[in-house]
KELONU-823082 format. One record per residue: x, y, z of N, C-alpha, C in turn; residue in three letters. Coordinates in pm, whole numbers, plus 32768, in hexadecimal, padded with zeros to 4 digits. Example, Ala and Ser with C-alpha at 12.3 -4.5 7.8 and 13.67 -1.06 7.14 Angstrom:
% KELONU-823082
85277DC7830C84CE7E3E830C85287EB6830CAla85057F1F82C485577F9682CA850A80038313Ser
END
This chain:
% KELONU-823082
80647F847FFD7FF0801C7FF6806380657FFCMet8008810F7FAC8087814E7FB080B0819A8053Glu803781A3808A805E81CB812180BF818F8156Gly80D281068136814C80B7818781E280E0815AArg81E0810D80CC826B813B8080827F81B780C4Gly81F8820C80BE822E82A4811D82398287817CAla8210825381E7825F823A825E82F082278298Leu832381AE821D83C08181823583ED81DA81FASer83D282368193842A82AB8153841E833381D4Glu83D083258226842383A7829C83FF8388834AIle843282EF834D845082BD83AB84B2831C83E7Glu8527834083CB858783A483C88541840E841CGlu84E6844A841B849484CA8442848D84D084D2Ala84ED84D2851E84EA84E385B184CE855C85DAVal84FD85C7857C8510865385F28490869785D7Val843386B5860A83BF871C85E484058774858FPro837487CB855783948860850483B688CC855DThr838688C185F98360895D863682F689888602Gly828E895C85E48202899185FB81EC89AA868CHis81D2893F870081C58975878A8248893087C5Ala8299897287F1831A890C887282E288FF88B3Pro829A89258914825488FC898A82218881898EGlu81EA888D88E2819887E288E38211878588CALeu827887B0886E82D08785880E83388748885BGlu8346877688ED8389871F892A8378869A8953Arg82F58683895982BE863F896682A68588891CGlu82FC85CE889182D585A18832834A851987E4Ile835F84AE882C83A6844B87FE83E384568746Glu8370841D8714839D83F5867E8346842E85F1Arg8326848E859F82D984BF85408298842584DDVal824083E984E38220837A848281DE83D883F8Leu81B3841484048154845F8361817684EA837AIle81BE851F830481F285D5830E813D85E582C5Thr815D866C82DE80EE86D782C880F786C88237Glu815E86FF81E2815A86B58143813486318121Arg814E85EB815A80F88563813F808485418139Glu8039858181D07FB7857C81D07F3885D08146Ile7FB5864C81777F4286A380F97F40866A8077Gln7FC0862680287FB985E37FCD7F5D858C7F9DAsp7F75852E80347EE884B4802C7E5284CB801DLys7E6B855180837DBB858880927DAA85957FDFLeu7E0685F97F937DEB85F87F087DE0859F7EABArg7E19850F7ED37DDD849B7E6B7D4A849E7EB1Glu7D3A84717EFF7CD584387F617C62848A7F48Leu7C6B85047F197C0485627EF47BFE85627E67Gly7C4385507E287C5085237DAF7BFF84B67D5AGlu7C2384457DA37BD683F57DBE7B1C83DE7DE6Gln7B02840A7E4C7A6E84227E6A7A5284877E0BIle7A8E84D87DFD7A3085317D6E79EF84DC7D00Thr7A6184887CE27A23841F7C7379C484027C9BArg79F783AC7CDD798083277D3D78F6837D7D41Asp78F183C57D6C786D84377D97781684987D1CTyr785384AA7CB6784284F07C3077C184C37C24Arg7755854D7C3A76D585567C0C769D851F7C6EGly76A984EF7CE6766E84ED7D6D769285717DDFArg7618855F7E36761985B87EA2766D857E7F13Glu76D685AB7F687731853F7FB3774E85B28034Leu7700854480C976F9855E812A777D856A815FLeu77CB85A2819E786B859B81DD781885728273Leu7848854382C7780A8526833B78A185018395Val78E9855C83ED797C856A8430793A852584C3Gly799C84E384C9797B84A9858579F184F685B3Val79A8855A862979DA859886847A2B855186F9Leu7A908586873B7AD9860787037B5385CD86AFLys7B74857086A87BF3858D86607C04858785C5Gly7B70857B858F7B78858784E27B59861A84CFAla7B36864E85407B1C86F584EC7BA3876F8494Phe7C218709849C7C7A8742845C7C8E86FE83D9Val7C76868883BD7C77864783507BF9867882FCLeu7B6F8678835C7AEC869F82E87AF486F9829DMet7B81877183067B5787DF82967BBB87F38251Ala7C0C879F82247C99878281CD7C3987768163Asp7C1986E9819F7BF9868781397B7C86C580E9Leu7B0A86E381117AA7874180CE7ABB878B8051Ser7B43880780917B79885E80127BAF88117FB9Arg7BBF87737FA27C1F87447F457BBD86E87EECTyr7B2586FF7F3F7A9A86AF7EF77A6A87327EA4Ile7A71873A7E057A2F87837DB2798C873D7D73His795F875C7DEF78DA873A7DC0786B87A07E4ALeu781087B87E3C77C688097E7277AC876A7EFEPro77CC878B7F4D77C7871F7FF3776487818051Val7720875D80AC7710877B812E7755872281A8Glu7758875F820C77BE87348294774587058313Thr775A86B9833B771986C883BF77A686468427Asp7785866F84B877D586258504778B85CD8576Phe77C5855D858777CB850985FD785384F68652Met783684FC86E57887851C873F784F84928786Ala78B7846E87B278B483D08809794683C98858Val7917839188CE79828351892E79C382D9892CAla7A2982AF89487A2F823089507ACC823D89A7Ser7B26827E89807BAF82A689BA7BC982C58A31Tyr7B8A834B8A407BB083B68AF17C1E83CA8AE3Gly7C9283C98B4D7D1883E88B587D73836D8B32Ala7D3782FF8B1A7D8382708B097DC982918A52Ala7E0482098A557E73820289DA7E1981818967Thr7DB4813589AB7D7F80C189997D0280BA8990Lys7C9D80BC893A7C0780C889407BAC805E89A0Thr7B77808B89C77B2080548A527AA87FCD8A10Ser7A9C8003898F7A2F7FB4895A79AC7FE58981Gly7990803589B7792B807A89DB793C811889C2Val78AF810989417878815E88C2781281A28918Val7840824A893B778782A7893E779D830588EFArg772C8316889F772F8370885876EC840988DBIle7765846D8898774984FA88F47701855A8894Leu7722854F880576D185A0879876B085888753Lys7633855F87157608852486D675CE8587862DAsp75B2854385C675AE85AF8557752485E78570Leu755C866F851F74EE86D58508746686BC84AFAsp747F866D8480740B86528424740585AD83EDHis737185A2839573808532837373B0851E8310Asp73F3849583097435844D8297741083E98248Val737783C782597358839E8220735183A38177Glu73858328813873A5834F809773FA83868056Gly744983C480C874C884158097756583CF8079Gln75C383D78023762583798024768483CC8084Asp76BF837A80F9770D83AA8166778C83938144Ile77EE83B981577874839A818578A783C281F2Leu78998355825478D4838382D1795F839482F1Leu79C183FA832A7A24843D83317A6D842983CEVal7AC183D383A87B21837684397BB383988437Glu7BBF83C584AA7C5383E884C67CB68355847FAsp7C84832485057CAC829885087C8482178524Ile7CA5819D84CF7C84811E84E07CE180A78552Val7CAB80BC85BE7CE3806F85D57CAB7FCE861AAsp7C8A7FB386867C477F43869E7BD77F318655Ser7B7C7FAA86267B2C7F8285E07A737FB2861EGly7AA17F9B86927A327F8D870F79C1803086CALeu79F2808186F179A780F186CA796581168677Thr79CE80D785DC79AC810B8552792880AC853ELeu79498005858278C87FC8854F78467FEA85D0Asn784A800D862F77DA805E864C778C80B285FATyr77DB811185DB77B58195857F77858164852BLeu77A7810B84D0775680DC843B76E28088845ALeu76DF804484B076837FEF84F376148063850CLys762C809F854275BC813C8562758D818A84F3Asn760381A684A375C282198420757381AD83B3Leu7595813283C8754880C2832074CB80A98388Arg74CC80C3840A742380B1844673D9811E83F6Gly740981AE83CA73AF820C83AE73B182288302Arg73CC81B982DF73B281AE8261740D81EE81F2Arg748A821381F074BB8274819674AD821080FAPro74BA8284809B74AE824A8022752C81E47FCEAla75B18227803E764181C38040768E81F080AESer76DD81AA80F6772181DF816F779F817F812BLeu780A81E58147788B81968133790F81FE81BBGlu797E81DD81A179C6821F820C7A37826D81EEVal7A8382CB82277AF582E381DD7B438318825DCys7BAC82AA82827C0E82F782DB7C9282FA82B6Ala7CED834A83267D6E837882D27DB3830E8325Leu7DB882E983977DF3827D83997DDE81C183C8Leu7E05816583D57DC780D283C57E4580A48412Lys7E31807E84877E91803884D77EAC7FA9848ALys7F037F4784857EFD7ED8846D7F277E6F84D5Thr7ECE7E0E848E7EDC7D8885217E9C7D78857EGly7E267DE685847DE07DFF86277D707DE2861EIle7D177E15859C7C877E0A85A17C6A7DA185D0Gln7BDE7DCA86247B9C7D5D86637AFA7D398631Arg7AE97D8485B17A727D7485657AA57D8284E7Val7A6B7D2F84787A977D6483E77A347DC783BEHis7A7B7E4283957A447EA183447A7F7E8D82B8Leu7A277EF882557A497F2481F97A4D7FA881DBAsp7ABE7FDE82167AD2804081C87AFB80758175Val7ACF80A580F47AD580E0805E7B58813E8063Arg7B7081B880A37BA4820580AF7C0F82028119Tyr7CBD81FC810D7CF481F281737D7D823A813EVal7D8D828C81927E1D82E7817B7EC182998188Gly7EC1823682277F29821C82437F0A81B482A0Phe7F3F813282847F5A80B882E47FF480E2831CGlu7FDC80EC83A0801880E58420804F8089848DIle80C8809A84BF80E58000850A805680158597Pro804E7FC785E57FE57FD686498044802286B8Pro804D808B8697807F8118872B804181718711Glu800C817F87AB7FED821087DE80158278876APhe7FC882EB874B8016835387017F8283C08732Val7FD9841786F27F7684C3870E7FCB850A8695Val7F70856186B37F69860A862E7F2385E485F5Gly7EF5866085977EBA865985127E0E86478541Tyr7DE9865F85A97D59865785D27D5B85D9866CGly7DC48591866F7DEE851586C97E1985668742Leu7DF8853687C27DF7857B882E7E4384FF889EAsp7E9584F089167E8D84C7896B7E77853389F1Phe7E0A85328A377DCA85928AAD7DA7860B8A70Ala7D5F862189F67D58868A89B77DBE86D88967Glu7E4A86BD89917EBA86FC895D7ED586D188AELys7F1586FC88827F4F86B387F87F2F86B18784Phe7E86872287A47E48870186F87E60874F8689Arg7EA187C886E57EEE8839868A7F488809861DAsn7FA187BA86678008879686187FEE87478579Leu8033879A85138009877A84958008870B8466Pro808586E8847A80AE865E8491808685DF84C2Tyr80A7854184B0809384EE8513810D84B28578Ile8118845685C5816D84658600815884198681Ala81D883D686CB81CB8390872481E083D787C0Thr81C783BA883B81C9840C88A5827983D488FBLeu82C183FE8950831D83C789AA82D7839989FFArg8315831D8A2D82A882F28AB2829983358B16Pro82EC83868B6E82E583EA8BAE826C84608B81Glu823C846C8B2781B684C98B29813D84978B63Ala814C84038B5880CF83C88B5480B783BE8C03Tyr812683E38C74810E83D98CFD80FA83838D3EGly808B83878D5E804183088DBC7FCC82E58D95Asp7FAC82F78CFD7F4082AE8CB17F73822E8CB0Val
END
């Protein structure tokens, strides 16, 4: 997969870029650079544009992690699109999913008969995404697909058909580009791992 090749090329990108020095002191290694992300989103946006030509597309972002991805991806999709958001909780301040999903914010509109593209930051165990897909299918959309920036390899606990994937990454906890640890690091423009001491007692 293209994402795997991209990761191998940037494994040496250890030192962050000075975007937020007080946060970057806690960064161990940059996995995916800002440029790599934007290049991939442009590619995905072109593919989505081709696939949905002539149809009305609703982008549903999964908060909070996908808000940065949703904003950038939407600008690479050259179609009229509508947007909506759902917010779910499954992590808290931990680095592994609890397996328990709660909807904190539901969609604002009825989606029956609409083409939905669910925009997710990362697929790891797949439990949260699986829950959301079952929930949305029950609302009878015309179609339902998933676009995820990241997919961790080898740890999915349920089988999921993710149509659009940006990068496959090792099963490590990552932050940046919308992804957080204890609500920090979302504003970094790249994907990175944290130094062990950054986790504290969590």
